[in-house]
C-alpha positions as CSV (number, residue, x, y, z in Angstrom):
1,M,0.0,0.0,0.0
2,L,1.2,3.5,-0.8
3,D,1.8,5.8,2.1
4,I,0.0,8.7,0.5
5,T,-3.4,9.8,-0.6
6,Q,-3.6,11.9,-3.7
7,L,-6.7,12.9,-5.6
8,D,-6.3,14.0,-9.3
9,I,-9.4,16.0,-10.1
10,P,-9.8,17.5,-13.6
11,N,-10.9,21.1,-13.9
12,A,-12.8,20.5,-17.2
13,F,-14.5,17.8,-19.2
14,S,-16.5,17.5,-22.5
15,P,-19.3,15.0,-22.5
16,N,-19.9,15.3,-26.2
17,G,-19.7,11.7,-27.2
18,D,-16.3,11.8,-29.0
19,G,-14.7,9.4,-26.5
20,I,-12.2,11.9,-25.1
21,N,-12.8,13.3,-21.7
22,D,-16.5,12.4,-21.8
23,L,-16.7,11.7,-18.1
24,F,-15.7,13.7,-15.0
25,H,-13.4,11.1,-13.5
26,I,-11.5,11.4,-10.2
27,R,-8.2,9.4,-10.0
28,V,-6.9,8.2,-6.6
29,T,-3.4,7.4,-5.8
30,G,-2.9,5.5,-2.6
31,Y,-5.6,4.7,-0.1
32,F,-8.8,6.7,0.1
33,K,-12.2,5.7,1.6
34,L,-14.9,7.9,0.1
35,D,-17.5,9.2,2.5
36,G,-19.3,11.3,-0.1
37,Y,-18.9,13.0,-3.4
38,K,-21.4,15.7,-4.5
39,L,-21.7,18.0,-7.5
40,F,-23.8,21.2,-7.5
41,N,-24.9,23.7,-10.1
42,R,-24.2,27.5,-9.7
43,W,-27.4,27.9,-7.7
44,G,-26.3,25.3,-5.2
45,Q,-28.7,22.6,-6.4
46,L,-27.4,19.0,-5.9
47,I,-27.1,17.4,-9.3
48,F,-24.9,14.4,-8.6
49,E,-24.1,12.4,-5.5
50,T,-22.3,9.1,-4.9
51,K,-20.4,7.1,-2.3
52,D,-18.6,5.1,-5.0
53,I,-15.3,6.7,-6.1
54,T,-15.4,4.6,-9.3
55,R,-18.7,6.2,-10.4
56,D,-18.1,9.0,-12.9
57,W,-20.4,12.0,-13.8
58,D,-21.5,12.1,-17.4
59,G,-22.7,15.8,-17.4
60,R,-26.4,14.9,-17.0
61,Y,-29.0,15.6,-14.4
62,N,-32.1,13.3,-14.3
63,G,-31.0,11.9,-17.7
64,N,-30.9,15.3,-19.4
65,P,-27.6,16.9,-20.6
66,L,-26.7,20.0,-18.6
67,P,-25.6,23.2,-20.2
68,V,-22.0,24.4,-20.6
69,G,-20.8,26.1,-17.4
70,S,-19.1,25.7,-14.1
71,Y,-20.2,23.1,-11.6
72,Y,-18.9,22.8,-8.0
73,W,-17.8,19.6,-6.2
74,V,-17.2,18.5,-2.6
75,I,-15.4,15.3,-1.9
76,E,-14.9,13.9,1.6
77,G,-13.3,10.7,2.9
78,I,-10.6,9.1,5.0
79,D,-6.9,9.2,3.8
80,V,-4.2,6.6,4.3
81,K,-3.4,8.0,7.8
82,G,-7.0,7.6,8.9
83,E,-7.6,11.4,8.9
84,K,-10.6,13.2,7.4
85,L,-9.9,14.6,4.0
86,R,-12.1,17.2,2.4
87,R,-11.6,18.9,-0.9
88,T,-13.7,21.4,-2.8
89,G,-13.5,22.9,-6.3
90,S,-15.1,23.5,-9.6
91,V,-15.2,21.8,-13.0
92,T,-16.1,23.4,-16.3
93,L,-18.5,21.4,-18.5
94,L,-17.7,22.0,-22.2
95,R,-19.5,20.6,-25.3
Protein backbone atom coordinates (compact mmCIF):
# COMPACT_ATOMS: atom_id res chain seq x y z
CA MET A 1 0.00 0.00 0.00
CA LEU A 2 1.23 3.49 -0.81
CA ASP A 3 1.77 5.80 2.14
CA ILE A 4 0.04 8.75 0.47
CA THR A 5 -3.42 9.80 -0.57
CA GLN A 6 -3.57 11.87 -3.73
CA LEU A 7 -6.68 12.89 -5.64
CA ASP A 8 -6.32 13.95 -9.27
CA ILE A 9 -9.42 15.97 -10.10
CA PRO A 10 -9.79 17.54 -13.55
CA ASN A 11 -10.94 21.15 -13.94
CA ALA A 12 -12.82 20.54 -17.21
CA PHE A 13 -14.45 17.78 -19.25
CA SER A 14 -16.48 17.54 -22.46
CA PRO A 15 -19.34 15.02 -22.49
CA ASN A 16 -19.93 15.33 -26.24
CA GLY A 17 -19.68 11.66 -27.21
CA ASP A 18 -16.31 11.83 -28.96
CA GLY A 19 -14.72 9.36 -26.52
CA ILE A 20 -12.25 11.92 -25.14
CA ASN A 21 -12.84 13.34 -21.65
CA ASP A 22 -16.54 12.44 -21.83
CA LEU A 23 -16.72 11.74 -18.08
CA PHE A 24 -15.74 13.72 -15.00
CA HIS A 25 -13.41 11.15 -13.47
CA ILE A 26 -11.49 11.38 -10.19
CA ARG A 27 -8.24 9.40 -10.02
CA VAL A 28 -6.95 8.23 -6.65
CA THR A 29 -3.35 7.37 -5.81
CA GLY A 30 -2.86 5.46 -2.57
CA TYR A 31 -5.62 4.69 -0.12
CA PHE A 32 -8.84 6.72 0.06
CA LYS A 33 -12.16 5.68 1.62
CA LEU A 34 -14.86 7.89 0.13
CA ASP A 35 -17.54 9.18 2.51
CA GLY A 36 -19.29 11.32 -0.07
CA TYR A 37 -18.87 13.03 -3.41
CA LYS A 38 -21.35 15.70 -4.52
CA LEU A 39 -21.71 18.04 -7.49
CA PHE A 40 -23.77 21.24 -7.50
CA ASN A 41 -24.86 23.74 -10.13
CA ARG A 42 -24.20 27.47 -9.73
CA TRP A 43 -27.39 27.92 -7.69
CA GLY A 44 -26.34 25.26 -5.17
CA GLN A 45 -28.74 22.58 -6.44
CA LEU A 46 -27.39 19.04 -5.91
CA ILE A 47 -27.08 17.43 -9.35
CA PHE A 48 -24.94 14.35 -8.63
CA GLU A 49 -24.08 12.36 -5.53
CA THR A 50 -22.30 9.08 -4.90
CA LYS A 51 -20.38 7.12 -2.30
CA ASP A 52 -18.63 5.06 -5.01
CA ILE A 53 -15.33 6.65 -6.11
CA THR A 54 -15.41 4.61 -9.34
CA ARG A 55 -18.71 6.20 -10.43
CA ASP A 56 -18.08 9.04 -12.88
CA TRP A 57 -20.37 11.95 -13.76
CA ASP A 58 -21.54 12.14 -17.37
CA GLY A 59 -22.72 15.78 -17.37
CA ARG A 60 -26.38 14.88 -16.98
CA TYR A 61 -29.04 15.56 -14.38
CA ASN A 62 -32.12 13.32 -14.31
CA GLY A 63 -31.00 11.90 -17.67
CA ASN A 64 -30.85 15.29 -19.38
CA PRO A 65 -27.61 16.92 -20.59
CA LEU A 66 -26.68 20.00 -18.59
CA PRO A 67 -25.56 23.23 -20.25
CA VAL A 68 -22.00 24.44 -20.61
CA GLY A 69 -20.83 26.08 -17.41
CA SER A 70 -19.10 25.70 -14.08
CA TYR A 71 -20.19 23.08 -11.57
CA TYR A 72 -18.94 22.76 -8.02
CA TRP A 73 -17.84 19.61 -6.21
CA VAL A 74 -17.23 18.50 -2.64
CA ILE A 75 -15.41 15.26 -1.86
CA GLU A 76 -14.93 13.86 1.63
CA GLY A 77 -13.29 10.72 2.90
CA ILE A 78 -10.57 9.13 4.97
CA ASP A 79 -6.94 9.21 3.84
CA VAL A 80 -4.17 6.64 4.31
CA LYS A 81 -3.37 8.03 7.79
CA GLY A 82 -6.98 7.61 8.91
CA GLU A 83 -7.55 11.36 8.85
CA LYS A 84 -10.57 13.16 7.43
CA LEU A 85 -9.86 14.59 3.98
CA ARG A 86 -12.14 17.22 2.42
CA ARG A 87 -11.59 18.88 -0.95
CA THR A 88 -13.74 21.38 -2.85
CA GLY A 89 -13.45 22.89 -6.28
CA SER A 90 -15.09 23.48 -9.62
CA VAL A 91 -15.20 21.80 -12.99
CA THR A 92 -16.13 23.36 -16.32
CA LEU A 93 -18.48 21.38 -18.52
CA LEU A 94 -17.72 21.97 -22.22
CA ARG A 95 -19.54 20.63 -25.26
